[in-house]
N, C-alpha and C positions, 0 to 999 in steps of 0.2 A: 504493500500500499504506500509506503513512503516513497519509493521510486516513481510511482504515478504522480504523487503530489509534486515531486521535484521536476518531473517532466512538464508539468503545467505551471511551474513557479512564475514564469514571466507574465502570467495573466491572460495570455492569448488562448482562445479556444482551439482545441485539436479535435479532428475527426477521429473515429475509432481506429481507422487505418493508420493515421499519422501517429497516434499514441502507441499503437503496437510496434510501429517502425522504430520509434525512439527507444522503446524498452528492449526490443531485439538488439539494437545497436549497443545499448548500455550493457546488457548481459552478454554480448558477443555470442549470440546463439548460433550454433551450426545449423545447417539444413536438416540434419538428423534430429536435432533437438526441437526445431520448429515443427517437424512432422510427427513428433511423438504424440500418441493418442492417450486418452484416458483409459482406465481399465475396461470400460464398456466397448472401446474401439469405435465410438461414434463421433468424438470431437477431439480437436487438438488440445493437448494438456495445457500448453502455455496460454492460449487464448481463453480457455475455460477459467484458468486461475486469474487472469487479468479481469475477466468479466465479473467474477466474484469480488475481487478487490474493489473494482469500480462501484459495484452495487453497495458494498459496505461503506465506502467513502461517501457516496451520495446519501445514504441513510443517516450518516453522522453529520451531514451538512458541510463536509469539507470540500466537496466539488459539486457542481451543478451541471445541468444539461441545457444550455441556452437554446440549442436547436436539436432536433432529432438526430441522434448519432454523433453528437459532438459533446465535448466535456471541457469545463473551465473551473479553475480553482476559485473558491470563495474567500471572503475575508477571513472567515474562521480557519480555512485551510492554510492561508498565509501565516496566521498567528501560530498554528500548530507547527509549521515548518520552522519558524523562529525558535520554538522550544527545542527542536531537534530531538524528539523523543526516541529512546532506544529501549525496547523495540516499539514501532508503531503497529500495534496489533489489536485484536478484538478487545482485550482487557483495557487497553488505553481508550478505545472508542466508547466504552461503557460510561465514561464521564458525561457524555452528551445524551440528554434526555431522549431525543428522537431515536437514537440508536438503541438505547436501553429499552424503550417501548417496543421497538421492532423485534429485539431478541426475546423479550417477554411474551410477545404475541406469538412468536414461532414456537416457544415452549408450551404456551397455553393450549395450542392445538393438539397436543399429545394427550392420550388417555392414560398413559403410564407415567410413573414418576421418573422423569429424566434426570440424568446427572447434571450438575452445574458445569458451565463451560470450563471452569478452572479445575474441575475434577479430572485427574489423570484418566486417560481412556481405558487403562487396564482395569479400573474399578467398575466399568460399565460392561454389561453383557453385550454380546454382538447384536442381539435384537434391540436393546436399548439404544445402542450406537446408531443402528440403521434407522430406528424410529426418529431419533433426534435429528439426524441428517435430513430425513425426509421433511420433517416439520420446518426446519430452517430453510430448506429449498422451497417449500410451499409458500412460506411467508415472504421470501425474497421475490418469487415470481408474482405473487399477488400484489405486492407493493409496486412492482414495475407495471403490472396490468392496470392498476388504478391510474397511474400516470398516462398510460396508453389510452384508456377510456376517456380521459379528460381532453385528449387531443382530437377525438372523433368529432366531426361537424354535427350540429344539432339534428339534422334530418337523418344522418346515418346512425346517430345515437338512438333515435326512436326505433329504427329498424333493428338495431342491436338488442334493445330491451325486449322487443317482441320475439325475436329469435331465441333469446335466453329463456323466456317464460314458456314458450312452446316446447323447447328442448327439455326442460325440467318436468314437463308433464301436463301443463295447463292446456286444455283444448283437446287432449287425448290424440286420437288418430284422425280427427276431423280434417277434411280438406279445407284449406284456407282458415285454419284454426285461429291464426292471429293476423291482424292487419293494422297498418298505420293509417290514421285518419287526421293527424294534426295538420293544421293550416288555417287559412282565413275561414272564419265561420265554424271552427271546430267546437265551439261552445265549451272550451276548457277540457276537452278530451283529446288525447294524442294517439290513443290506440285502443283496440278492442280484442279481447280474447273470447272466442266462442267456446263454451263448455259442452255444447251438444251440437249435432249436425244441423239442426234447424235454427240454431241461434236463439232458442227460447231463454237460455240462461247465459249471461255475458258478464265479463269482468272488464271494467273500464280502466284505462291507464292515463296517468299524467306523468310526463317525462320532462325533466329539466336538466339541460346541459349547462352547468354553471360552476364557477369557482367559489362563490360565497355560499354560506349556509342557507338552507331553506327554512323559513320561519313558520310560525303558526298561521299568519295571514294567508300564505300560499296554500297551506293544507286546508284551511277553511274554505277558500275559493273552490278547491277541488271537491270538497264535500258538497258545496252548493251545486256544482256541475253534476255530481252524482244524483242529487235529489231531483234536479231538473230532468234527468233521464229515468227517474223512478227506480234507480239501481240501489242495491244494498251492499255491493262489493266493489272495492277499488284498490288499485296499487299505485302508489306514488314513488317514482324512481328518480333519483338525482345522481349526477356524477360527483357531487360534493358531499355534504353532510346535512343532517337535520339538527336544528337547535333543540335543546332540552324541552323548551316550551312546546315545540311542534310534536315531539314524541309523546309528551304527557297528554296533549290535546287529542291526539289520535287514539291513545289508549282508552280515553273516556267516551268515545263516540258510540252511538247506538248502531250505526252502520259499521261494517268491517272495512277498515282502511289499513293496508299494510305499507309500511315505509321501508324502502330499500335504498341505502346510501351507496356511494361509490365502492367502498370496501366490500360490502355485502354482495354487490353485483359481481365484483371481481372474484370473490370466493365461489360464487355459483358457477361462474365461467370456468374457473380452474377445476372444480369438482366434477362438472359435467362435460369437460373437454371442449368448451366453446372458444374458438380462437387460440387453441393450444395445439402444439405439435409434440408428439411423444418422441423423446430423444432416446430413451432406453427403458427397459423393464427388467425388474429383478423378481424372481420367485423365492420366497422364504419357505424352506422345506424342513420337515422333521421326519424322524423315523416312524414308519407305519407299524406300530406294534401288533395290530390285528393281522397284518399280512404274515408276520413271522409266527404268530401264535397259530394261525390256520396251517401254515406250512409245516410246523413241527407236529401239530395235531394229526395231520393227514399222513405224514411219512414216518412219524415216530423218531425216537433218538437214533 
């Protein structure tokens, strides 16, 4: 991570390709080292490690992405370089609240008690180590996905939301289960999910592509739009977040209104494989005791 900060020290943004080039020169990598793959054999080891380092530095607020595919050091990053920390690692980054929250969220996703990052790996079982690695990977990808979602144009964002809701099961196998209707004269409704083939039961959508938080007034307007449709169910989706007041208001309503913020939407996309590409798959296996019991029982000692 420190070499990445040093490569960006002059304050000028670098594209991913330019950053990789600088690092390859610094470490004097041979062609063989550049071509070395991860254990899965699916991706170059060096570029994978750079990607993780970049993701961690972004989460800690030491670098930023002024444009898609480019990186630039932040003021905080410059201050860290002046400190010249040895080493600049995950433990060092834990002093920054954004990074600490990111790590805690990745660990919170696990159903098992995972070892702390400082715990020597030998004290964790292989299953726990694999689970922790998966949860950290999931959290990192979801965080990147939230940023990607916020870059999507409003119209495309509406289509994305409908695609996600249909994919997770709303509308069943109905043809044209979901549709975007947002536009002039939409009466506060951006999309419709048909729960049955004839469209007798429908869920109405409000979709807001924005960077600031959605407050109670916006949710209240959506409730009014639902009442105008005689509807009892609605889903309000935003690429940002909802204020506490908006969440409390929605929880008290007689009609059912579900609020989905940018992070929740990204989690759904990750879990249901929407906008995701599978890089590698690993099967966790154990001994099948029943097989050996039947084998011994049939053939004897």
